Structures are given as structure tokens and as C-alpha cells.
N, C-alpha and C positions, 0 to 999 in steps of 0.2 A: 527779492522783490525790488523793482526799479521805482525810486521815489521821484515824482515829477511835481513842480510847482508852476502853475500858470499865473501870470501877472498881467493885469491891465490897470487902468487908471482907477476906475470907480469899484471894481469887482461886484458888479452888479449884473452882467450880461455874458460878455465873451469868455471871460476866465472861468465863471460858474459853469457855463456850458462845457467848456472844455474839461474841467474837473469831472463833471458827471459823466461825460462821454468817454473820457480815458478810462475811469474807474469801470464803466460798462464793457467797452471793447477790449480793455487791457486784460480782462479775465483772470484776474489775480496775479498777473505777472507785473502789472503797474499799479502803484498806488499813487493817486493824484490828489493835489490840493490846490487851492487858488487863493490869490490875494490881490489887494489893490494898492497902488502907490499912494493914492489919496481916496480911500474907500468911501463909498456913498453912504454906508450905514445900512442899506437894505438891499435886497435882491430885487431887481426889476420884476414887476408882476408878469409881464409878457414873457420874460425868461422862464419863470416857474410854469406858466401856462403851456408854452411850447414843450418844455421837458415833460411835463405831466401828460400832454397830448400824445407824446410818443412812448409813453409807458415807463418813464423814469421816475423814481421817488425823488422828492424835493425835501424830504424831512431833513432837518438839521442844516440846511444850507443857510448861509449867512454871508453878509459882506465883512470881509475881515482885512486888516492892515498887514502889509509885508512885515510890519515889526514883529508880529506875532510868531514869525518864523526865523527870527535872527539866530537862533541857537541850533536850528535843524540843518542837517546835511541832505543835500538833494542831488541825485544823479544827473537830473535834467532840469534846467529852468527855462521856461518859454515865456517870452513877452508877446502878447497878442495884440498889441497896439503901439503905434509910434511914441506916444507920450510915455508909456511905460518903459520902453526900450531906452529912451534917453535918461529916465530917472531910476533906471534898475541898479541896484547896488552890486558891488563887486563881489562875485562868488568865488570859492576856492577853484585852483586851476583844474582840479579833477572833475569839476562840475561842467557838463555839456550846456552851454548857454545859446539858445536858438531864439530867432525872432519869426513870428508868423503874424503878418498885419492883416487885420480884419477891420472893416468899417464898424463904427460904433452904432449898434441898433438903437441904443437909448437916446441918440441924438437925432434919429430920423424923424422927420416931420411928415405928416399927411394924415389921412384918415386912420381910424382904429383898424380897419381892415387892412390898408396898406401897411401900417406899423406891423401888424401880426405877420403879414407876408414877408416884410423885411427881416423880422426876427427869425422867422423859419429858414429863410435864405441863409442867413448868416450861420445858423445852427447846422445846416446841412454842409456848408463850407468848412466849419470847424470839424464836423464828423469826418468828412473826406480827408482832411489834412491829417487827423489823428489816425485814421485807418491806413493811410499811406505811411505814416511815420512808424507805426507799429509793424506793418509788413517789411519796410525797409530795414528795420531793426532785427527782424528775425524772430 
């Protein structure tokens, strides 16, 4: 099983989406986790709404610090925002470190309808990127 860690700043939206979607689309070949460089302490409610509306379980999702994973070995570490990329710790040389930059849906301002649409757009972008990653890796 290939272990993947997704990191963003707050671990409330993008990295949570990536964790759930990689575990779903990875079909047992990938085991995904997520963490934040400066975790917000809670998963954004719109993240939960979007994932649940797409049929994904959100049980046990929580905002976690990268410190929880200091002793873990990962095959792949992916930063999903520019801030996390800059604060990402150094990983062993055998760890494949990637960067996928997605806008922060939690920072989006607008009506609730606009916010929901932006979260959905980001979720779809994350999903496309994960599916391409899985396809490219074989």
C-alpha cells in the first residue's frame, strides 16, 4: 500500500478533500492522510457538506497537525497550497514530495451559494488531479 500525506495550512478544506478522495479513488492501493502546518482545529462545514453530497463518509475527519505524523514514513507527501509548501518539513530522500497548488476555498468571500460553488469547484479540481496522479502512477 502506498502511503500519502496531504498538507495544507489549516487542514480544514483542500487537504481533507484530498485525503477522502485519494482513499476513495485509490481503491486500497493508496492510504491517504492529511494534516496542517497550522491546523485550524476543525474541518470546514462546507468541506463536510460537499463531501457528503458526493456520497463520501466524513466520520472521523478532523483537523490535524503535521506534528502527529513526525514518526510516520510516507511514500508521497503532497502540499496543496503555497503556504504549506514553504513550511513543509524535510522528508527522507525516498519520499516523493509533490506540490499541487489549489486556491483556499475557506478564504473565498461571497454569498453562501457562491461559497458552496467555489468549494465544489475546488473539490472537483482536487479529484481530477488525484485521478491523473493515480493513472500516471499505474
